[in-house]
C-alpha positions as CSV (number, residue, x, y, z in Angstrom):
1,X,81.4,132.9,205.1
2,X,82.2,134.3,208.5
3,X,79.5,134.0,211.1
4,X,78.5,137.5,212.2
5,X,79.4,138.1,215.8
6,X,76.3,140.1,216.4
7,X,74.1,137.1,215.7
8,X,75.4,135.4,218.7
9,X,73.4,137.8,220.9
10,X,70.1,137.4,219.0
11,X,68.6,134.8,221.5
12,X,69.6,137.0,224.4
13,X,68.1,140.1,222.8
14,X,64.9,138.3,221.9
15,X,64.6,137.0,225.5
16,X,64.8,140.6,226.8
17,X,61.8,141.9,224.8
18,X,58.8,143.3,226.8
19,X,56.3,140.8,225.5
20,X,56.9,137.2,226.5
21,X,55.2,135.8,223.3
22,X,57.8,137.7,221.1
23,X,60.8,136.0,222.9
24,X,63.0,133.4,221.2
25,X,61.5,130.2,222.7
26,X,58.3,130.9,220.8
27,X,60.2,130.6,217.5
28,X,62.5,127.7,218.5
29,X,61.5,124.5,216.6
30,X,64.2,121.8,217.0
31,X,64.0,118.5,215.1
32,X,62.7,115.5,217.0
33,X,60.7,117.4,219.6
34,X,57.0,118.1,219.6
35,X,55.2,121.0,221.3
36,X,53.5,120.0,224.5
37,X,55.9,117.2,225.4
38,X,57.0,117.0,229.1
39,X,55.0,120.1,230.2
40,X,52.6,118.0,232.3
41,X,54.5,115.1,233.6
42,X,54.7,116.5,237.2
43,X,51.2,116.3,238.6
44,X,51.4,117.2,242.3
45,X,48.8,114.7,243.5
46,X,51.0,111.8,242.7
47,X,53.4,112.6,245.6
48,X,51.4,113.0,248.8
49,X,48.1,111.2,248.8
50,X,47.8,111.3,252.6
51,X,46.9,115.0,252.4
52,X,44.5,116.7,250.1
53,X,44.8,118.6,246.8
54,X,43.1,122.0,247.0
55,X,42.2,124.0,244.0
56,X,41.3,127.1,245.9
57,X,43.9,129.0,243.9
58,X,42.5,127.9,240.6
59,X,42.2,131.5,239.3
60,X,45.4,132.7,241.1
61,X,43.4,135.1,243.2
62,X,44.8,133.9,246.5
63,X,48.4,133.7,245.6
64,X,49.7,134.7,242.1
65,X,53.0,132.9,242.6
66,X,51.5,129.6,243.6
67,X,50.2,127.0,241.1
68,X,46.4,126.4,240.7
69,X,46.5,123.3,242.9
70,X,48.4,123.0,246.2
71,X,48.7,120.2,248.9
72,X,47.3,121.1,252.3
73,X,46.1,119.3,255.5
74,X,42.8,117.5,255.1
75,X,41.3,119.1,258.2
76,X,41.7,122.7,256.8
77,X,38.9,123.9,254.4
78,X,39.4,126.4,251.6
79,X,37.9,129.3,253.5
80,X,40.6,128.9,256.2
81,X,43.2,128.8,253.5
82,X,41.9,132.0,252.0
83,X,42.2,133.8,255.4
84,X,45.6,132.4,256.0
85,X,46.7,133.7,252.5
86,X,45.6,137.2,253.5
87,X,47.8,136.9,256.6
88,X,50.9,136.0,254.5
89,X,53.0,138.2,252.3
90,X,52.0,137.8,248.7
91,X,49.4,135.2,249.7
92,X,51.9,132.4,250.1
93,X,50.2,130.4,252.9
94,X,51.9,127.2,254.2
95,X,51.7,124.3,251.7
96,X,53.3,120.9,251.7
97,X,56.7,120.6,250.1
98,X,57.9,117.1,251.1
99,X,56.7,114.2,253.2
100,X,59.4,112.2,254.9
101,X,57.9,108.7,255.2
102,X,60.5,107.2,257.6
103,X,59.7,109.7,260.3
104,X,56.2,110.6,259.3
105,X,57.1,114.3,259.4
106,X,56.7,117.0,256.7
107,X,58.5,120.0,255.2
108,X,56.4,123.1,254.4
109,X,57.0,126.4,252.8
110,X,55.4,129.8,252.9
111,X,56.1,133.5,253.0
112,X,56.4,135.5,256.2
113,X,53.3,136.4,258.3
114,X,52.1,140.0,258.2
115,X,52.1,140.5,261.9
116,X,52.9,144.2,261.8
117,X,53.9,146.4,264.8
118,X,50.8,145.3,266.7
119,X,51.9,141.6,266.5
120,X,48.7,140.7,264.8
121,X,47.7,137.0,264.7
122,X,45.4,135.0,262.4
123,X,43.3,132.2,263.9
124,X,43.0,130.4,260.6
125,X,46.8,130.5,260.0
126,X,47.4,129.0,263.4
127,X,44.7,126.4,262.7
128,X,46.5,125.4,259.6
129,X,49.8,124.9,261.5
130,X,48.0,122.9,264.2
131,X,46.5,120.7,261.6
132,X,50.0,120.0,260.2
133,X,51.1,118.6,263.5
134,X,47.9,116.6,263.8
135,X,48.4,115.0,260.4
136,X,52.0,114.0,261.4
137,X,52.9,111.2,263.7
138,X,51.7,111.5,267.4
139,X,53.7,113.9,269.5
140,X,55.4,115.6,266.5
141,X,56.8,119.0,267.2
142,X,57.1,122.0,264.8
143,X,60.0,124.2,263.9
144,X,60.0,127.4,261.9
145,X,63.2,128.1,260.0
146,X,62.9,131.9,259.5
147,X,64.7,135.2,260.1
148,X,62.1,137.7,261.3
149,X,58.6,136.4,262.1
150,X,56.9,135.8,265.4
151,X,56.6,132.4,266.9
152,X,53.4,130.4,266.1
153,X,51.7,128.4,268.9
154,X,53.2,124.9,269.1
155,X,56.1,125.8,266.8
156,X,59.6,126.7,267.8
157,X,61.4,129.4,265.8
158,X,64.9,129.0,264.5
159,X,66.8,132.0,263.4
160,X,68.8,131.2,260.1
161,X,69.4,134.4,258.0
162,X,70.1,133.9,254.3
163,X,71.1,136.6,251.9
164,X,69.0,137.2,248.9
165,X,68.4,140.0,246.3
166,X,71.0,142.7,245.8
167,X,73.7,141.5,248.4
168,X,73.8,138.0,246.8
169,X,73.9,139.5,243.3
170,X,76.8,141.8,244.3
171,X,78.7,138.8,245.8
172,X,78.2,137.0,242.5
173,X,79.5,140.0,240.5
174,X,82.6,140.4,242.6
175,X,83.3,136.7,242.3
176,X,83.1,136.8,238.5
177,X,85.3,139.9,238.4
178,X,87.9,138.1,240.5
179,X,87.7,135.0,238.3
180,X,88.1,137.0,235.1
181,X,91.4,138.7,236.1
182,X,94.3,136.4,234.9
183,X,97.1,138.7,236.0
184,X,96.4,139.0,239.7
185,X,98.8,137.7,242.3
186,X,98.0,134.7,244.6
187,X,97.5,137.0,247.6
188,X,95.2,139.3,245.6
189,X,93.2,136.3,244.3
190,X,92.7,134.8,247.8
191,X,91.8,138.2,249.2
192,X,89.1,138.8,246.5
193,X,87.7,135.3,246.8
194,X,87.3,135.8,250.5
195,X,85.9,139.3,250.1
196,X,83.1,138.3,247.7
197,X,81.8,135.8,250.3
198,X,80.3,133.5,247.8
199,X,81.4,130.3,249.5
200,X,80.0,131.7,252.7
201,X,76.6,131.9,251.0
202,X,77.1,128.2,249.9
203,X,77.9,127.2,253.5
204,X,74.9,129.0,255.0
205,X,72.5,127.5,252.5
206,X,73.8,124.0,253.1
207,X,73.9,124.5,256.9
208,X,70.3,125.7,256.9
209,X,69.1,122.8,254.7
210,X,70.9,120.4,257.1
211,X,69.1,122.0,260.0
212,X,65.7,121.4,258.4
213,X,66.6,117.9,257.3
214,X,67.9,116.9,260.7
215,X,64.8,118.3,262.3
216,X,62.7,116.0,260.2
217,X,64.9,112.9,260.0
218,X,66.8,113.1,263.3
219,X,65.9,112.5,266.9
220,X,63.6,115.5,266.9
221,X,61.2,114.0,264.4
222,X,59.7,117.4,263.9
223,X,57.6,119.1,261.2
224,X,59.4,122.0,259.5
225,X,58.0,125.2,258.1
226,X,60.5,127.2,256.0
227,X,59.8,130.8,255.1
228,X,61.6,134.0,254.2
229,X,60.0,137.2,253.2
230,X,58.1,136.2,250.0
231,X,58.6,132.5,250.1
232,X,59.9,132.4,246.5
233,X,63.7,132.7,247.0
234,X,65.7,131.4,250.0
235,X,62.6,129.4,251.1
236,X,62.8,127.3,247.9
237,X,66.6,127.0,248.2
238,X,66.3,125.4,251.7
239,X,63.3,123.1,251.0
240,X,65.0,121.8,247.8
241,X,68.3,121.0,249.4
242,X,66.7,119.4,252.4
243,X,64.8,117.0,250.1
244,X,68.0,116.1,248.3
245,X,69.7,115.4,251.6
246,X,66.9,113.1,252.8
247,X,65.2,111.7,249.7
248,X,67.0,109.1,247.5
249,X,64.4,109.6,244.8
250,X,65.3,113.3,244.5
251,X,68.8,112.2,243.6
252,X,67.7,110.3,240.5
253,X,67.6,112.0,237.1
254,X,63.8,111.9,236.9
255,X,63.4,112.9,240.6
256,X,65.7,115.8,240.3
257,X,63.8,117.2,237.3
258,X,60.5,116.8,239.2
259,X,62.1,118.6,242.2
260,X,63.1,121.6,240.0
261,X,59.6,121.7,238.4
262,X,57.8,121.4,241.7
263,X,60.0,123.4,244.1
264,X,61.2,126.2,241.8
265,X,58.9,126.6,238.7
266,X,55.5,125.7,240.2
267,X,56.4,127.3,243.5
268,X,56.8,130.7,241.8
269,X,60.5,131.5,241.7
270,X,60.7,134.6,239.6
271,X,63.2,133.3,236.9
272,X,62.4,136.1,234.5
273,X,63.3,138.8,237.1
274,X,66.0,136.9,239.0
275,X,67.9,135.7,235.9
276,X,67.4,138.7,233.6
277,X,71.1,139.3,233.0
278,X,74.4,137.7,233.6
279,X,77.1,138.9,236.0
280,X,78.9,140.5,233.1
281,X,76.0,142.8,232.3
282,X,76.5,146.6,232.7
283,X,73.0,147.0,234.0
284,X,72.1,146.2,237.6
285,X,68.4,145.5,237.8
286,X,67.2,145.7,241.4
287,X,65.4,142.3,241.2
288,X,68.4,140.4,239.9
289,X,69.7,137.6,242.2
290,X,71.5,134.3,241.6
291,X,69.4,132.3,244.0
292,X,69.0,129.4,241.6
293,X,72.7,129.5,240.8
294,X,73.4,129.2,244.5
295,X,71.2,126.1,244.6
296,X,73.1,124.6,241.7
297,X,76.4,125.4,243.4
298,X,75.2,123.6,246.5
299,X,74.2,120.7,244.4
300,X,77.7,120.6,242.9
301,X,79.2,120.5,246.4
302,X,76.9,117.5,247.2
303,X,78.0,115.7,244.1
304,X,81.6,116.3,244.8
305,X,81.3,114.9,248.4
306,X,79.0,112.0,247.4
307,X,80.1,111.2,243.8
308,X,78.2,107.9,243.6
309,X,74.9,109.0,245.2
310,X,73.7,111.2,242.4
311,X,72.4,109.7,239.1
312,X,73.3,112.9,237.3
313,X,76.6,114.7,236.9
314,X,77.9,118.2,236.6
315,X,76.6,118.4,233.0
316,X,72.9,118.8,234.0
317,X,73.8,121.5,236.6
318,X,75.6,123.5,233.9
319,X,72.7,123.0,231.5
320,X,70.2,124.3,234.0
321,X,72.4,127.3,234.7
322,X,72.7,128.1,231.0
323,X,69.0,127.7,230.3
324,X,67.9,129.7,233.4
325,X,69.6,132.8,232.0
326,X,69.2,132.3,228.2
327,X,67.3,129.4,226.7
328,X,65.4,128.5,223.5
329,X,63.0,126.5,225.7
330,X,60.1,128.0,227.6
331,X,60.6,126.2,231.0
332,X,62.3,129.2,232.8
333,X,60.7,131.9,230.8
334,X,58.2,133.2,233.3
335,X,57.9,134.2,237.0
336,X,55.0,131.9,238.0
337,X,52.6,129.2,236.7
338,X,50.0,132.0,236.2
339,X,52.3,133.7,233.6
340,X,53.0,130.3,231.9
341,X,49.3,130.1,230.9
342,X,49.9,132.8,228.3
343,X,50.5,130.2,225.6
344,X,54.0,129.3,226.9
345,X,53.0,125.6,227.4
346,X,51.4,125.3,224.0
347,X,53.8,127.3,221.9
348,X,57.2,126.6,223.4
349,X,59.2,123.4,224.0
350,X,59.9,122.1,227.5
351,X,63.5,121.9,228.5
352,X,62.9,118.5,230.0
353,X,61.9,117.1,226.6
354,X,65.2,118.2,225.2
355,X,67.3,117.0,228.1
356,X,65.6,113.6,228.1
357,X,66.6,112.7,224.6
358,X,68.8,109.6,224.6
359,X,71.8,111.4,223.2
360,X,71.6,114.1,225.9
361,X,71.0,111.6,228.7
362,X,74.3,109.9,227.9
363,X,76.1,113.1,228.6
364,X,74.2,114.0,231.7
365,X,74.1,110.7,233.6
366,X,76.6,109.5,236.2
367,X,78.0,106.2,234.9
368,X,79.1,105.2,238.5
369,X,75.8,105.9,240.2
370,X,74.8,103.5,242.9
371,X,71.4,104.0,244.6
372,X,71.9,105.1,248.2
373,X,68.9,104.7,250.4
374,X,70.5,106.8,253.2
375,X,70.5,110.5,253.9
376,X,73.6,112.3,252.6
377,X,74.9,114.8,255.1
378,X,77.3,117.3,253.5
379,X,80.3,118.7,255.4
380,X,80.2,122.5,255.5
381,X,83.7,122.9,257.0
382,X,85.9,125.5,255.1
383,X,88.2,122.8,253.9
384,X,85.3,120.7,252.5
385,X,83.8,123.5,250.3
386,X,85.4,124.2,246.9
387,X,84.9,126.9,244.3
388,X,83.0,125.4,241.4
389,X,86.0,125.6,239.1
390,X,85.5,122.6,236.8
391,X,88.1,120.1,237.9
392,X,88.5,117.3,235.3
393,X,85.6,115.0,235.7
394,X,85.5,116.0,239.4
395,X,82.0,114.5,240.1
396,X,82.9,111.1,238.7
397,X,86.4,110.3,239.8
398,X,86.4,109.6,243.6
399,X,89.5,107.8,244.9
400,X,89.6,104.2,243.9
401,X,86.7,104.2,241.4
402,X,89.0,104.1,238.3
403,X,92.2,102.1,238.2
404,X,95.3,104.3,238.1
405,X,96.4,102.7,234.9
406,X,93.3,104.0,233.1
407,X,93.6,107.6,234.3
408,X,96.0,108.7,231.5
409,X,93.1,108.3,229.1
410,X,91.3,111.1,230.9
411,X,94.2,113.6,231.0
412,X,93.0,115.6,228.0
413,X,89.5,116.1,229.5
414,X,88.4,119.2,231.3
415,X,85.0,120.0,232.6
416,X,83.6,123.4,231.6
417,X,83.0,124.2,235.2
418,X,81.3,127.4,236.0
419,X,83.3,130.3,237.6
420,X,86.8,129.8,236.2
421,X,85.8,128.8,232.6
422,X,82.7,130.0,230.7
423,X,83.3,128.1,227.5
424,X,81.8,124.7,226.6
425,X,84.0,121.7,226.8
426,X,86.3,121.0,223.9
427,X,85.8,118.0,221.7
428,X,88.4,115.8,223.5
429,X,86.3,115.9,226.7
430,X,83.5,114.2,224.9
431,X,85.9,111.5,223.8
432,X,87.0,111.2,227.5
433,X,83.4,111.0,228.6
434,X,82.7,108.1,226.3
435,X,85.8,106.4,227.7
436,X,84.4,106.9,231.3
437,X,81.2,105.2,230.2
438,X,83.2,102.3,228.6
439,X,85.2,101.8,231.8
440,X,82.1,101.9,234.0
441,X,80.3,99.4,231.8
442,X,83.3,97.1,231.8
443,X,83.5,97.2,235.6
444,X,79.9,96.4,236.0
445,X,80.1,93.6,233.6
446,X,82.9,92.1,235.6
447,X,80.8,92.4,238.7
448,X,83.0,95.1,240.4
449,X,80.3,97.3,241.8
450,X,81.5,100.4,243.7
451,X,80.0,101.0,247.1
452,X,78.9,104.2,248.8
453,X,77.9,105.3,252.3
454,X,76.6,108.4,253.8
455,X,78.6,110.4,256.3
456,X,77.3,111.0,259.8
457,X,75.4,114.3,260.4
458,X,77.6,117.2,261.2
459,X,77.5,118.5,264.7
């Protein structure tokens, strides 16, 4: 019998219902997975034991988008945190995002301060920021990567505007419209690609992340506070990319999953609102914005420039994109940890439990991965950035990794990519992928290990 075309839209329709508990993930029961697996394997206290774990937000009254437990300086008590939260938009007071052990500096995130026209200040908020510098190495300086707020005492402000919300969504829509027109001329295609400004957004995101990373790991040795308006969009984009540039553990399969969980899901990125519809939808919700997709595109650029330094390949980036918009799992179902408490963790499966199945891991891992302890500094020059178009095995075939005599085996493969092809890879690509693993295994058995090195920081 013919499969009804309308049934293909059932998961999307169920995911759009008003009540979360009537959405498709609450009815998805795949074989081999148990409810409750992988929901709790990212406890925050395992990361930064030098600071303290505060549960002042246990009932989500201070900040509805923060998790119940956050990491803050030891010298700041919960009363001061509460006053700082009232001074920040949405209650997102500064919390620890990443500790850079080699320099003894830290990366923080928050929302913007509510200074108002009278340039109001908050003693407790300033106390918190002073305590951050006191917890860091002696003589550490502080930089605020922001677009609008006033300067805090002891902290230097850096103006780095990043688009979010409607402008970013319109850029995405224009890009998809250009990619979906097969009859346009070359001049028309290049004009539309330039007009949508998507690659400009990629460049600005990577440049800002490099600025934050260089402030921590470079000669400055400074503590960095990143915040935008609400602290749940461009803030998370910058803190996540900065960690991937600096931290080798974040570039492993397990570390990358923990980064997504910690810096996006637990930090309160509003997946349900931001990823409500695709770029092809006729509706234009005002809260729609492909912030997370922009992060994945930046990750693809990192993987293309440093093909041996990531333990995962393009497959996991495509999987995360798919599941952030329409998924049978509950991981990206809500806007915050507070919303996830409505039976999501007990009645839906975690995406990580599905991706970490041995059969899936074989498809997602990079067979040529070599641990790289150095920072990886991406080039953001125009000739270095590419449209995420799905070049054949582009993340895994740097020059010289595979002998030229073996490349014909891969000629039938083609990655699904993202912008220029929205279909899943055909069966021949899976055969080619197995061939890649076989070649990599043979090379390692023969003792021919590829090497990798990080580029110098961009000026």
